[in-house]
C-alpha positions in Angstrom: -46.8 -9.8 210.0 -45.9 -12.4 212.6 -43.8 -15.4 211.5 -43.5 -18.7 213.3 -40.3 -19.8 212.9 -39.5 -23.8 211.8 -36.2 -25.0 210.3 -37.6 -24.7 206.6 -37.4 -22.5 204.2 -40.5 -23.1 202.8 -43.2 -21.5 204.1 -47.2 -21.3 204.6 -49.0 -18.2 204.7 -52.1 -18.0 206.5 -54.4 -15.0 205.6 -56.6 -13.4 207.9 -60.3 -12.4 206.7 -62.3 -12.6 209.9 -65.3 -14.7 210.6 -66.7 -17.0 213.2 -63.4 -18.3 213.7 -61.7 -14.8 215.0 -65.2 -14.1 217.0 -65.5 -13.3 220.5 -68.3 -13.6 223.3 -67.9 -12.1 226.4 -69.1 -15.7 227.8 -67.1 -18.8 226.5 -70.4 -21.2 227.1 -71.9 -18.1 224.5 -71.5 -20.0 221.0 -74.1 -17.4 219.0 -73.5 -14.6 220.7 -70.2 -13.6 219.5 -69.1 -10.8 217.4 -67.1 -11.8 214.5 -63.9 -10.7 213.1 -62.3 -9.4 216.8 -59.4 -11.6 217.1 -56.6 -10.6 215.0 -54.9 -13.7 212.6 -51.7 -13.8 214.6 -53.1 -13.9 217.9 -55.4 -16.9 216.6 -52.4 -18.8 215.4 -49.8 -17.6 218.5 -52.6 -19.9 220.6 -52.4 -23.0 218.6 -48.8 -24.8 219.8 -49.3 -27.7 217.2 -48.4 -25.2 214.7 -44.4 -25.1 215.5 -43.9 -29.0 215.1 -44.8 -28.7 211.2 -42.0 -28.4 208.1 -42.7 -25.3 207.2 -42.5 -21.8 208.5 -46.2 -20.2 209.1 -46.5 -16.4 208.3 -49.9 -15.0 209.2 -51.0 -11.5 207.1 -54.1 -9.5 208.3 -56.0 -9.1 204.8 -59.3 -8.1 206.4 -61.4 -8.6 209.2 -65.0 -9.0 209.6 -68.2 -10.9 209.2 -68.8 -12.9 206.3 -72.1 -11.8 205.5 -70.3 -8.5 204.8 -67.7 -9.9 202.5 -67.8 -7.6 199.5 -66.1 -7.4 196.3 -63.1 -5.1 197.4 -62.3 -7.8 200.2 -62.4 -10.6 197.0 -60.0 -7.8 194.9 -57.4 -7.9 197.8 -57.5 -11.6 198.0 -57.1 -12.2 194.6 -54.3 -9.9 194.3 -52.2 -11.1 197.4 -53.3 -14.7 196.8 -51.7 -14.0 193.2 -48.3 -12.7 194.3 -47.6 -15.3 196.9 -48.2 -18.0 194.5 -45.6 -16.5 192.2 -43.1 -16.7 195.4 -41.1 -19.9 195.0 -40.5 -20.0 199.0 -44.3 -20.6 199.4 -45.7 -24.0 199.7 -49.2 -22.6 200.1 -51.7 -20.8 201.2 -54.3 -21.0 203.9 -57.1 -18.2 204.2 -59.1 -18.2 207.6 -62.8 -17.1 206.4 -66.6 -17.0 208.1 -68.6 -19.7 207.2 -71.7 -17.6 205.7 -70.2 -17.0 202.5 -66.8 -18.9 202.5 -68.3 -21.0 199.2 -68.4 -18.2 197.2 -64.9 -16.7 197.8 -63.2 -20.0 197.6 -65.2 -20.3 194.2 -64.4 -17.4 193.3 -60.4 -17.6 193.6 -60.5 -20.9 192.4 -62.0 -20.2 189.0 -59.7 -16.6 188.5 -56.3 -18.2 189.6 -56.3 -22.1 189.1 -53.4 -22.3 191.5 -50.9 -24.9 191.0 -50.1 -24.8 194.5 -53.1 -25.2 197.6 -55.1 -22.4 198.6 -56.8 -23.7 201.7 -60.1 -22.2 203.5 -60.7 -22.6 206.8 -63.1 -21.7 209.5 -65.1 -22.0 212.4 -68.9 -22.7 213.7 -67.7 -21.8 217.3 -66.0 -18.1 218.0 -62.2 -18.3 219.5 -63.8 -17.3 222.7 -65.7 -20.7 223.0 -64.9 -23.4 226.0 -64.2 -25.9 223.1 -63.5 -23.8 220.2 -63.1 -26.0 216.6 -60.8 -23.1 214.9 -57.6 -24.4 215.9 -58.0 -28.0 214.9 -59.2 -26.7 211.3 -56.1 -24.5 210.9 -53.9 -27.5 211.8 -55.5 -29.5 209.5 -55.7 -26.6 206.5 -51.8 -26.3 207.2 -51.6 -30.2 206.6 -53.4 -30.1 203.5 -51.1 -27.1 202.2 -48.1 -28.6 203.5 -49.0 -31.7 201.3 -46.6 -31.9 198.2 -48.6 -32.3 195.1 -51.5 -30.3 196.3 -53.0 -27.6 194.3 -56.3 -25.9 193.5 -58.5 -23.9 196.0 -60.6 -26.2 198.9 -62.0 -26.2 202.2 -61.0 -27.6 204.8 -63.6 -28.3 208.0 -63.8 -30.7 210.4 -61.4 -33.2 208.9 -63.1 -33.2 205.7 -61.3 -31.7 202.4 -64.0 -30.0 200.0 -63.6 -28.4 196.3 -64.0 -25.0 196.1 -66.2 -25.8 193.1 -68.9 -28.3 195.1 -68.8 -27.0 198.6 -71.3 -26.0 200.4 -72.7 -24.7 203.8 -75.2 -27.3 204.3 -75.9 -26.4 208.3 -76.6 -23.9 210.7 -75.4 -25.0 213.8 -73.0 -28.0 213.6 -69.9 -27.8 213.5 -69.4 -29.9 210.9 -71.2 -27.7 208.6 -70.3 -28.0 205.0 -70.8 -30.8 202.7 -69.7 -31.4 199.0 -73.4 -32.9 197.7 -73.0 -35.7 195.5 -69.5 -34.9 193.9 -68.3 -35.9 197.5 -65.3 -34.6 199.4 -61.8 -34.8 198.3 -60.1 -36.4 201.0 -59.8 -36.3 204.8 -57.2 -35.1 207.5 -56.7 -37.4 210.4 -54.2 -36.8 213.0 -52.3 -34.5 210.5 -52.2 -37.2 207.7 -54.2 -36.4 204.7 -56.3 -38.9 202.8 -57.0 -38.6 199.4 -60.2 -39.9 197.7 -60.2 -38.1 194.5 -58.2 -36.0 192.6 -57.0 -32.4 193.5 -59.6 -29.9 191.6 -58.8 -27.6 188.6 -60.7 -24.8 187.3 -62.8 -25.2 184.1 -61.5 -21.6 183.0 -58.1 -20.4 183.4 -57.7 -16.9 183.5 -54.4 -15.1 181.8 -52.6 -12.4 184.5 -53.9 -9.8 182.6 -57.4 -10.9 182.8 -56.6 -11.4 186.7 -55.2 -7.7 186.4 -58.5 -6.2 185.3 -60.7 -7.9 187.6 -58.9 -6.2 190.7 -58.7 -3.1 189.3 -62.6 -3.2 188.5 -64.3 -0.4 189.8 -68.0 -1.7 188.8 -69.1 -5.3 188.8 -71.7 -6.1 186.5 -74.7 -6.7 188.9 -76.2 -10.1 189.3 -79.5 -10.6 190.9 -80.3 -14.3 192.6 -84.1 -15.0 192.6 -85.9 -18.0 193.3 -89.0 -20.0 192.1 -91.1 -21.4 194.7 -95.1 -21.8 194.7 -96.8 -19.3 193.5 -94.0 -17.4 192.3 -94.7 -14.5 189.8 -92.8 -12.6 187.1 -93.2 -8.9 189.8 -89.6 -9.1 191.0 -88.2 -9.8 187.9 -90.5 -7.0 185.9 -89.5 -4.3 188.7 -85.5 -5.0 188.2 -86.7 -4.4 184.7 -88.2 -1.4 185.5 -85.1 -0.1 187.8 -82.9 -0.6 184.2 -85.0 2.1 183.1 -83.0 5.7 182.4 -85.1 7.5 184.8 -84.4 5.0 187.3 -80.9 5.2 186.8 -80.7 8.7 188.4 -81.2 6.6 191.9 -77.5 5.4 191.7 -78.4 1.7 191.2 -76.6 0.0 188.8 -78.3 -1.6 186.2 -79.3 -5.3 186.6 -76.9 -7.1 183.8 -77.8 -10.8 184.9 -80.0 -13.0 186.6 -79.8 -16.2 188.4 -82.8 -18.5 189.1 -82.8 -21.0 192.0 -85.4 -22.8 190.1 -87.2 -26.0 191.4 -86.3 -29.9 190.8 -84.7 -29.7 187.6 -84.8 -26.0 186.3 -88.6 -25.8 186.3 -89.9 -22.2 186.6 -93.6 -21.1 187.3 -94.8 -20.0 184.2 -95.3 -16.3 184.9 -91.4 -15.9 186.4 -90.9 -18.0 183.1 -92.4 -15.4 181.0 -90.6 -12.5 183.1 -87.2 -13.9 183.1 -87.8 -14.7 179.1 -88.6 -11.0 178.5 -85.6 -9.9 180.6 -83.4 -12.2 178.4 -85.1 -10.7 175.3 -84.0 -7.0 176.6 -80.4 -8.5 176.9 -80.3 -9.2 180.5 -78.6 -12.7 181.0 -80.3 -15.2 182.9 -79.3 -18.6 183.7 -80.9 -21.7 186.1 -79.8 -22.9 188.9 -81.5 -25.3 191.0 -82.7 -24.6 194.6 -82.1 -28.6 195.3 -79.0 -29.6 197.8 -77.7 -32.2 195.5 -77.8 -32.8 191.6 -77.6 -30.2 188.6 -80.2 -29.4 186.1 -79.9 -31.3 183.0 -81.0 -29.4 180.3 -82.9 -30.1 177.1 -81.7 -29.2 173.4 -85.2 -26.9 173.5 -84.5 -24.7 176.7 -85.1 -21.6 176.5 -82.8 -20.4 179.3 -79.4 -21.8 179.8 -78.3 -23.8 183.2 -75.9 -23.4 185.1 -73.4 -26.5 184.4 -74.1 -27.6 187.6 -73.1 -25.1 189.9 -75.0 -24.0 192.7 -77.2 -20.3 192.4 -74.3 -18.4 194.3 -71.7 -19.8 192.0 -73.3 -19.0 189.0 -73.9 -15.7 190.2 -70.1 -15.3 190.3 -69.6 -17.3 187.0 -71.7 -15.1 185.3 -70.7 -11.4 187.0 -67.1 -12.9 185.7 -68.5 -13.8 182.0 -70.3 -9.9 182.0 -66.8 -8.4 183.3 -65.1 -9.8 179.8 -63.2 -12.6 181.4 -64.8 -16.0 180.4 -66.2 -17.3 177.5 
């Protein structure tokens, strides 16, 4: 742990998990051939002199060091436990989490609905490695610290390229640009302009608040409910669904795979499904597997009808609907 001292007793705790922001390549001109999670969070922040001018002291902790494509339930549990403890510390003003961009929206949503923090928990990231000739990580960290230092800030948000996104709405929308995230038609929460936060809508609050006992349960959960994400497309069939259901049979359990307990479908348009895929999903649902429809569209939500046979995701993207369904199957949500 490293502390960057200022005159204030309040702390901003920066938790490092790796990602591109901590990546390193042999050539400073190489922004794609790097290895993620190579630079420690204390080293990363030590190279940002602007942090020393803040009103809070900045404390760094390394929680994980990985490429976020390899994010795991175990790291989520570590993060949930540590963030929960820090939120209870009166000396902590806010929390910043450095994270890879690939699964950032999933980790952010998980912590948001699980913790519904009354303090700011601010995710930030980079699209260029720390070794880049023009890294974007340092400015993103400065902006994230500015947001976490703001009086009245709350909830889990994502700060990237000067924009503040709610964890509920944020999605990675570009593979390469430094401005890689969007909030769909909901729009951003605000913007960071020269360390000043300009709000355009309210801070996010979670749709479900979990009691501490439920948080303890998820932190100590040994086997997570298995929920798979599938996609509807032209010519889609129910073959994959039927194969997954076959794997749930007793003779397949010997292979060691956990049974499938839920399926989230990235449906076309307003939750539409190929008839063969829909028949297979209805059969899976009848057998006790939870099925949820989201949409593969980047904007909008599934507007369901009273006679819909498969429930919709309530506006969540497929990957976030998967998290919500896992928490429900774990007995932590209605």
